N, C-alpha and C positions, 0 to 999 in steps of 0.2 A: 346552408350558409347563414351566418348571423352578423348583424351590425352591432358590435359590442356596445357602443355608446348609446345607440338608439334603444336597445333592449334594456340597458341599465336604467334609463330614465323611466321606463314603464314598470319596473319592478317595485313591489311593496317592500317595506322593511322585513316583513316576515319571509318573503320569497328570497330576499338577499341573504338573510340569516340561514335559511334552509340550504342554499347553495354552498355555504361554508361548512357543511356537515355531510358526511357520507350517508346515503340512505340505507346502507347495509355494509357487508364486509368488502364488496368489490365494485360498487358503483357510486357515482355522485347522485345527488337528489334530483328526482324528476319533479319539477315544480308545476307540471301540467301545461306548460307552454310548448307547442310543437317546435318552435324555433330555438328552444333551449333543451336539447335532448340530454339525457344522462349519458355519461361516458363510463367505460368499463376499464378497470385496472386489474393487473395480474402480476404475480411474481413470475419470473425471477431472473437473477443475474446470469444463470447458465442454462436456462431452458424455461419454457412457458409452463406455468402452473395455473391454468384456467379452470376454475371450479366448474364441475358439471351443473351444480345448482348455484347460480349466481347469488342467491340469498343465504347461502350456508357458509359458515366460516370453516368448517371441517368436513370435507367430503372428498371423494376421489376426484382427481382432476382429469381433464381430457388428455388422451395420449399426445405427447409432444417429444421432440428430440431432446434428449438429455446430453448436452454438450459437457465437456470437461469443466470442473469447477475452477474458480479464479486462481487457485494455487498453480494449477497446470497451465491455465491461459497465460498468466504472467511469465511463466517459464519459457514460453515461446519467444518472448521479446520481439513479437512481430505485430506491429501496428496494423498492417494491411490484412493479416489473417483475422484479427479481431474485428476489423471493419467488415470483412466478408461474413463472419459469424453474426455480427449485428444485423446485417441484411436478412440473413436466414431467420433470425429470431423475429424480425418484423413481419416476414412472410407468414410465419406461423401465427403471430398475433392477429394479422388481418384475417386469416382463415378462421380464427376462433373468436372473431368479433371483440378484440381487445384494442383499446385506444392508447393505453399508457402502460409501459412495461416498467416494473419496479426493479431497476438495476441500470448500471452496475454499481457495486459497492466498492468504495475506495478508501475505507478506513485503514489506518496503519496497523501492522502486526507488531504490537508492542511486546508481546510475549508469545512463545509457541503454545501456551496454555489456552489462549483465546478460543472459546468453543466455536466461534463463527469464522475462524481464520481461513477456512477453506473457501469462504465466500469473498474474501478480500485478496487483493493482488500481491501486496509486497510490504516489506519493512521500509522501503525507500519511496518517498513521495513523488520523485520525478518519474520513476518507472510506473508507479500506480497511476499517475496522471496521464501518461502517454497511452497506457492500455485502455483507460476509461475513454479517452478521446476517440480512439479507434472504434471501440464498440458503440459508443453513443452516436457517432456520426453514421455508422452503418445502419443502426436502428432507425434513425430519423430520416435518412435518405428515402426510406420507403413510406414515410408519412405516418409513422408511429412514434409516440413520445418516449424518450428515455428519462429515467429518474435517477439522479445521482444520490447515493445514500452512504452512510447515515451521518448527518451533519450535526455534531462533529465530536471528535475525541471519544468515539465509541469503540473501545478496544477490548472489552470483556463482557461476559454475559452475567456474571455474578451480580445479583441485586440490580440488574440493568434498569428496572423501573424507578429505582430510588437513588442509584449511585451518583455521587458528585465527583466529577473528574477535576481535581485541583491541579492546575497547570499554569506555568508562568507564560507571559505574553510572547516572549521570544520563541519558546518551544512550540506554542500553539501555532504561531505564524510560519515557522520554518519547517515543522515536521507534520503537524496534524491538519493544516489547512491547504497547503499548496496543491495537493492532488485535486481537491475540490475546485480551487481557483483555476487550475489549468483546464479542467473539463468545462467549467462555466465559460471561460473566455474563448476556448478553441472549438468546443462542440455545441455550445449554446443549447443545453438540454431543456426540454419542456418543463421539467420539474426537478425539485430537490426535496428529499425527505429528511426531516429533522429526526434526531436520535432520541432515544428514551432518556438518556442520562442527563444530569445537570453538568454544566461547565462553570466552574468557579461559583457554585452556589445557585445558579439560575438554570431552570429546565430549558433544554435546547429549543423546545417548541415556543418558549416565551422569552427567549434570550435576545433582547434588543441589540446588545453588542454584536453577537454573532450574525444576526440577521441584517444588521446595518453594514457589516463587512461584506456580506453576500450581495446586498442590493446596491448600497451607495458606493462602495469601493470597487467591486467587481462588475457592477452594472447589470446584475441579473434581474430581468423583468418577467421571469416566468413564474410558475406556480410553486409555492412552498406548501407541502403537506406534512402532516405529522406521521410518525410511525403509529401503528395501530394501538390505540388507547394510551397515547403518550401525552395527551393534553390534560393539564391540571386545571387550567382556568382559560377558557376560550376567549373571553373578553381581553385578558392580558395578551394572549397569543396573537389575536388579530391586531391589537395595538402595536405589538412588537414587529409584525411583518409576516406572520403565518397567514395562509389563505384558507386551507382546507383541513378540517379535523377528520381523521379516519380512525377507526371505522365508524359506522353509525347504525341506526340513528341515535344520536345523543340529544334527546328532546329537551332535557333540562338545560343543556348548554345552549341550544337554539333559543329557548325562551330567555335565558340570561343575556344573550346577545341582543335580542330585541329590546329587552328592558333597559340595557345599558345605553342603547342609541336613543330611546325615547326619554330617558332621564338626563341625557347629556353627558353621561359618564364616558361614552365613546362617541367621538365625532362621526356622523354618518359618512363623511368623506373618507374616513379611514376604512370603514366597512366597504364603501364603494370601490376603494382601491383593490381590496382583496377580491371582490366580486368581479371586477373588470378582468383580473388575471385569470380567474376561473372561466369566465366567458370566452376569453381569448384562447384558452386551452381547448375548450369545447369547439370553438370555431376552427382551430387547426385540425382537430380530430375529425371534424365533419367533412373535411376535404378528401379524406381517404375512404373510398368505398370498402366495406367489410364483406367477408364471406368468401366462399370458394374453398380451395384445398391447397396443400403444400406438397412438395415432392419428398415423400418419406425417405426414399432410397438415397437421393442425392444429399439430403441433410444428414442422414446416417453416415454417408461416406465423408462428408465434411467434418463431422464430429470425430471420425477416426483420423482424418488428416491432422486436425488440430491436436488431438491427443499425441500423435506421433511427433509433432513439432515441440510439444511441451514436456515430454518425458525426458528425464535427465539421467544420463549414464554417469553415475557417481564414481564407480571403480571398475576397472577392467584389466586383468592381467594377460589378456590375449585370448581368453576363451571365447569371447564374442567378436564377431558374429559366429553363431554355431556352425559347425561343420556337418558332414554327412555321418552323423552318429547312428549306429544300429539300434541302440537302446538308450532311452532317456527317461529318468525318473521325474515325474511331475508331482510335486507334493504341495499340499495346502488347499484348504477348503475354498479359498477365493479363486482358485483355478477353475472351479465349476460353478461357484456362486460369487460372481465378481462384486467387489466393493467399489462402487464407482460414483457415489454421491453421499453427501452428508444428510443430517436430519434437520427438520424445521421447515420454515416457510419456503425454502428454495427447492424442496424435494419434488422431483419431476416424475410423472408417470411415463416411462419411456415407450417409444413406438416399437422398439425391438432391442435386444441386448446380445452383443457378441460375447461368446463364452471363450475365455482364453485357451482352455485345453482343446476345444474344437478347432480353434484357429491355428493352433500349433500343428494339429494333425493335417489340416489342409495345406500348411506350408511344407510339410515333410511327410508325404504319404508312405514313403519307404521306411520310415523310422517307427520302431515300436515304442510307444509312450506308456509307461507303467505308472499308475496313479495311486496315491494314498492321501486321505484327508489330512493327516498330521495334527489336526487340532479341531476343537469344536468352537462354536461362537458363544458358549456360555461361560468361558473362563475356567472350566474344569481342567485340572491337571490329569493327563492320561498318558502314563508311561507306555501302555500297550500301543497307542497310536504312534508314539515316537519310535518304538522298536520296529513296528511295521514299516514306517517311512525309511528308517535307517537301513533296513534289509533291502528294500528295492533300490535305494540309492547306491548301496555297495555293489549291487549286481549290474548297475548301469555304467555307461561311459561318461555320463554327465547327469547333473540333477538341476532342475529348475524349482526353486522353492518360492511359492507364492505366499507372501506374508501380508496380512491386512489386520488393521485394528478391529476389535469386535464391533458389530453394528451399533450405531448411535453413541459411540465413544466421542465422536465429533458432531456437535449439533448446536443449533440455535437453542438458547434457553439456559445453558449451563456451560461451564468451562471444564477443560480436562484437569484431572488431578495431578498428572505427571506426564512425562514424555516417553515413558517406558513401554516396550512391547510386553504382552502378557507373558508370565513365567513359562507357560507351555511352549510358546513360540520361540523364546530364547533357548530353551532346552532343546527344542527340535532343531534349530539352526546349528547349535553346537554339536549335536549328535551326528547330523547329516554331514556337516563339513569335516568332521573327524574321520569319516570313512570315504568321502568323495571329494577330492581336491578340486574337481571341476564343477563346483556348485555356484549357480547363479541365483541371486536373491532378487525377486521382483516385489517391490513395496507398493502397497496401496494405502495411502493416508493423505490427509489434507494439510498437515503441518509436520514439522520435524519430529523424528523419533530418535531416541538414543541408540547407538550401535556399538558402543565401546566394548561390550562383552563378546562380540562375535565377528565384527567386520574384518579383523585381521586374518581370519581363516577362510574368507570367501574369495572366490575367483573373480566375481563381478557383482555389482549392485546396480540395479536399474530402479530409479525413483519414477514410478508410474502414476503417482498421485491418485486422487479421485478422478478417474480418467474419462467419465462419461460412458454412454451406452455402447460406443464403438471402440472403447479402449482395448478390449480383448484382442482385436485384430491388430491394433497399433503395437501392442506388446510383441505379438508374433512377428510382425514386419521388422521390428528393431532387432529382436533376438536372432533372426535369420539374415539380417543385413540387407533386406529389401528397402528399408528406410535407415539412413544413417542418422543416429541420434544427434540432435542439434539444440536441445533445450538446455537452459542454464538456470541455476537457482535464483529465484527472486527473493530469497530470504536465507539467512545464515543458518546452518545446522550446527548447534552447539555440541560440545562434548557431553555436557551434563546440564541439568536444569539450573543448578546453583551458579553456573557461569553467566546466565542470561541477565541483561541489563536491568530488567524490572523485578528481579527475583525478590529483593527485600521490600518492594513496594506493591507487590501484586495482591489484590484482594482475594481472600480465601475464607474457609471456615474458621481459620485461626483468628480472624478479626471480624467475626460475624456481627458484633455489636456496633460496628461503625459502618456508615454508608458513604464514607469519603475515601477515595484512593488518590494518593499523592504521586504525581508523575515525577518522582524524585530524580530519575536518570536524565531528565531534561532533554537536550538535543541528542543525547548519546543512546540511541536505540540501534539495534541491528549492528551492521558492520561498523558504524561510526563508534560504537562502544568498544567493540573488540579491537579495533585499530588503536583507539586512544589508550586502552589499558593493556595492550599487548597480550590479550587473552587468547590462547590457542583455541581453535575451533575444529569441529569434525570436517565440515566442508564450508568454504567461504562463500559469501554472496557473489553471484555471477559465475560460480563454478559449473562446469559440465564438460564431459569428454566426448570425443568423436571417434569414428573408425578411421579418420585421417588426421593429419596434422597441419597446422597453419603457422606461417611466419609473418612478422610485421616488420616493415622497413620504410625508410625514407619519410619519417614524420615531418610535417611542416605546418605552419599557420599562415594565413593570409597577411597577418601583421604581427610582428613580435612586440611592437609598441602600439597601443591603440587607446582610444577613448572608450570609456565604459559603455556609452550609448551606441557606439559602433559595433562593439563585440569583435569577434574574430572567428574564423573557420579553421577547424583542425582537419588535416588531410593525412592519410597514411595508406601505404600500399600493403595489401594482404595477399599472400600466396598460399595456395594449397600445395603443401610439400609432400603429401601422401599419395596413395595409389587409387583412391576412390573419391567420387564427388562428395561434397559435404557443404554444410553451412556453418559459418562462424559468426558469433556475436561480438562485435568490436565495441568495447566500453570505454568511455572517456570520463575520467574523474578530474576534479579540480582541487588543488591544495593552495591555500593562502599562506604564503611564507610568514607574514606578520600581520596581525590585526589587533585592533584596540580591545575587542571582546574575544573570548575564547571561541574557536571554531573547531569542528571535527577535522581529523588529519586529512581526510579526502571525502568528496561527495560526488555522486554520480550526476553528470550534467548532460550526457548525450550517449547515444548508442545507435548502432545500425546492424542489421542482420544481412549477411552477404553470402550468396551461393557461388561456389567455385568448383570447376572441374580439376582433375589432377594436373598439377603444373601451371594452372592458370593464376594470373595475378590481376586483381582489380584494385582500383583506387577508390577509397571511400572518403567522404567528406562529412563532417559533423559540425554544424554551426553552434557557437556559444554566444549567448546574448548577455544583456545587462544582468539579468537575474542569475546567470551562471557564476557570477563573481560577487554578487551582493549578499549581504546578510541583514536580518531585521534588527534594528537598533531600538530597544524599548524606550530609551530616553528621548529619541527624536520621533518615535511613533511612525517609522517609515523604513523602507529598504534603503541601505546605503552601500556605497563602495568606498574603498580607500586606495590612494596611490600605493603602488608597490608591485612586487614580483609575485607571480602565480606559477605554480607547476601544473602543467597539463600532463596527466598520466593516462596513457593509452594501454589497455590491457585486455586479457582474456577472462579475467575475473578481478575482484577487488584485491586479491592477494597475488595475482599473476600479472604484474605490470610489465609490458614488453618494451614500451618506448616512453620517452620523457622529453618534454620541451618546457623551457622557462620563458614566460612572456612578461611584459611590463604593462600594467594597466594605469591609465591616467583617469582619476576619478573626476566626475562632474558634479559630485554631491556638494552642495553649498549648505553647510550646517552651522547653526549657531553653536558656539562653544559652550559646553556645560561645565567647564572648570569653575570651581568655587572655593570657598574657605576650607572646606574639608577634603578637597582633592589633594592627593599626595604630591610631594616634591617630584617624584618620578613621573607622575601623570602630567604635571605642569611642564617638565622639561621635554616631554615627548611632543609638545606643541611647538612648532618652529618659531612662531611669533613670540611666545612667552620665553623660549629658550634664550633668544638674543639678549633680553633684559635680565633674565633671572640667573643664567649660568654664572656670570662673574660674581654675583652676590653669594650664590650657594658655594662656589669654590672658595670664596673668602671665609665663609663660615666653616667649611671643612678644614681649611688651613688652620684656622684658629683652634678647632678641635684637636687636630694633630699636634699643634704646639702645646696645648694644655696637657695632652697625653704624653708629652716628651718625645714625640716622634715627628721627623720631617720626612716627607715622601714626595714622590712625583705626583703630578695631577691625576694620572690614572690610578696610581696606588692609593692616593687619598680617597678617590671615588669608591674604590673597592672596600675601603675600611669603614664606610659610613652607611651601611644599609639601613641603620636605624633612622637616619635622617631622610634617606630617599623614600622610605615608605611611611613617613609621618606626614600628617596634614600640614600644608604649607603655612597656614596661619599659626599653628602651634610652634613651628620652627621660628617664625618671625618673632613671636612673643618671647621665646627663649633667647634669641640673639638680636634683640631690638637695636643694640648699638652697631650691629653690622649691616643694617639696612638704611637707605637714605631718607626714609620718612617713617612716620608712625605705622605700626602694623596694619591698622584698619585702612589708612589712606593708601598704603602700599598695595593691599589687596584690591581696593577699588580701582587703582590705577592699572594693575595687571589685568583684571577682568575686562576693563574697557579696551585695553590694547588687543587682547586675543579675539575680541568681537568686532573690531573695526571693519 
């Protein structure tokens, strides 16, 4: 145990500087004081990657449970399940002498091409934030630190060390920061990891604006570390609010930090601030004794249960669950060599691996399973393998086709080139489905794949994701109905890549000479874009089938008119109308009927996962708070609400809205009016205070215009004829029609601006 302030007073400048730099790839600096031990860090977001050699960047890690990756985790929509997983991760960290776990990752899935998408939860910030809260709380309950990453706007791997994410303030605040904010405020993680990229020209590790949002606005008082080798100038980074540069040792940076303090370029109090946070983290870590072991079997079982909850049944014509078939063709290399995690820093050395084909045989010992590879992992086109697979499929009563992307297609360090399956696999699917109508496709991937060439001929499609080490058993459980699928998509599956929101702004080899990516789609990522543009999709956000059916009834709110600060709670009755027990994910979206700034057609603001027996009805309640109705207004630099009606949309997916309620919100936002000389007549008339004064003047001007045009019309008709005036700056209109206003244009503007700000 350490007394932070007492120790801080004893440290030399050199010792302080050393503490701000890692001593190697996985530990903080040991400054030789027994009361300030080094702490150990380890990846990752879905399983522990604790290096056997703590001083080596690249070597095999100790065996640990490989849980499903974040794509699958988010598709569970189950906060409690991720909390349980977090506790298991912490138990393994304790057993392997790890103090700080580098996860979870909450970056937005801006495009399905993102190489690291499998490590991130969702295209939706609310869902990502809720998942992160559950996992981080579970990790930290056991006395191990969680690290929320990568802060911020880190959505691609292409040129990740150099890339500048150019993004407007509102988009940053509404899309790319909220998941971090939620996790910071509700889970209070020990640490945040800054991203490699720049945001609006400034490296994240040195970005004063970003780090002040984190610390000053959200109240984060924990450790901020860099991603590995992400610091360009440590003195600037410490000044901006970073605490720890990883990895190390970066002796040049340490000497530069000492020199900056001695020369007065960096106030020692600023350095002390960072050192205090590092010492506090060491203090928290020292409270948890390390060592021992963890329960390999129970953690493996938990990994399988999570995989079963996160797998998504995308399509089913009734072939699933499987019946007592005598002969089933099992085709696909991933049936015997499962593809259950991606490449890069999160790659786990699993304690054991469930093989899908073996698990199918255990489920149905009386069935003859005939196997064919169907494809190789090197991308080679092999017609002979397709012919072999087609032959056994034709002789079987059903076929299960295991389709996985080639190894390392999805990895840290680079992005995907497309969302297509390999040519061999597409041809394989088409050939098998042509001869076997009862073909079930099992997909293993970390992000969406295109299916347009073949999905119409399949009987069922199960999205099994990068399913973790126990996913093979989860697949068998679902296919045979021992587990009723309940996962729902945490991201939209597009029909084709060119439909995706970031398509025209995605960095690639085509623009290799530039290191800036413009987030030109703004707020409209994922389902927000597809809704706004009415673009058809393959499968919508929130979609997922079950072996039973659910109905929604009796929707209500605690208040149909309420103040924004009070919020309201949405309640709905959910009934299992089928014949087997199942779980339904009830999703609540909010639509603002009218707002001053453009908003997406709907946004997820709440959800709950409920388990129901056949015929059972349960009432679920979902609270909606101030932020459920607010948007970020860049002119006011704050979140605001506006008086008006909101639609509460209750559904089984973003495209399957079952119930609808309209409520009226009374805004408590007290805002200074930003109307000015260049604001349009329409904008002025939308202000109730200005309208009282201005409307008679504008109607007089419109009447004069109609007379000049030789036309007399009613008030409404005249208003419809004068769009040119309505969208012209008010000061310009006053100058044109100076004789129609009671005072000089400049004085009139001054008078109006004063009135609307009284």
